[in-house]
N, C-alpha and C positions, 0 to 999 in steps of 0.2 A: 719777240715771237708773238704772232698774233693769237688771240684767244680762240679756242675751239668753240664750235657752235653748241656744243653740249654744255661747256661752262657758261657761255652767254645765256643759254636757256635756263640754266639752273639759277644764275644770278638775277635774271628777269623775274623768274617766278617767286624769288625771295624778296626782291626789292620793290617790285611794282605790286603794292599790296591794296590797291584801290581796284574795286570791281568796275566793270564797264559802266554800270548804271551809276555809281557813286561818282565816277570821273566824268561822265557826261553831264550830270547834275551840277557838279562843281564848276565846270567849264562855262556855264551860264551865268554865274555870279559876278557881281562887280568886283569882289575880292580877287577873283581869278584873273580878271582882266586888268588889275590894278598893278601887278608886279611883272617884273622882267624887262629885259632888254628887247627893243625893237630893232629888227634888221630886215634887209630883203627888199621887198616891193613896195614899201611905203604904205601898206594897208593898216598899219598901226598895231597889228598883232604881235605880241611878245614871241620870242623864240619858245618859251615854255608853254604858252598857250598853243602854239602850233604843235609842239610836242605832244600835248595831251590829245590832240585830234589825231596824230600819227599813231599814238598808243591805241586808241580806240580801233583804228583800222587793223592794227597788228593783232589785238585781241579778238577780232572778228575773222581772223584768217587761221586756218588750220596749220599747225607747225610744218608739215610737209610742203605746203603751198607758199611759205614765206619767201619773198624775193630777197636777192642779195642786198638790196637797198634797206629792206625792213630789218634784216639781221644786223646791218650796220648801225641803224637807228636804235635798235635794242641795246647794242653794245654802248652807244653814246648815253642813252638813258640810264644804264646801270652805273656807268662811270660818274654822271652827274650826281646821282642820288648818294653814291659812296662818298664823293667829295663833300657834299653839303652836309650829310650826317656826320662826317668827320669834324666838322666845323663846330658842332655841338649845339648850334642855335642860341637864341637869347636866353638869359637867366630868368627873365620874368615874362609873363603872358605869351608863352609859346603859342597858345591856341590862335591868338589874333595877330601873329607876327608875319612880316614879309617873308621871312625865312620858311615858315611852314607853307604859306601860300604858294611860294615858287616851287617848293618840293611837291606839292599836291598837283600842280600843273604838269609836273613829270611823273605822276601816277603814284606818288608815295606819300602817305599821311603819316608823319613821324609820331603822331599821338596814338596810332593804333597799337594794340598789344604787340604786334610783330614790327613796329616801326623803330626807327633809330632813337626816339625818345621814350619808347616802351610803354606808352599809354599809362 
């Protein structure tokens, strides 16, 4: 059974804990560009970095104006964040880990108070 949009919205609001300003700044860093799988058109951008750009577009769109593709992407983002948070991350130096950097590309900082590592 597919998730309802209400559930996707609630999970999105809970799990995407970076503000647009934080995410936009993060996406310009070398650390952001250093992690993730590259797919698609060969431009070298990772899937996660692409996701961060899509998240910014979604956050700039009113809920009532979200497209079906954006709802699908929001569901993909929340699934990714839940799976990676469940992994627990590294035991040491979480702050500078590829695990954290990857999650941040998907709009979730695990070190924030409401993050999966609890800050």
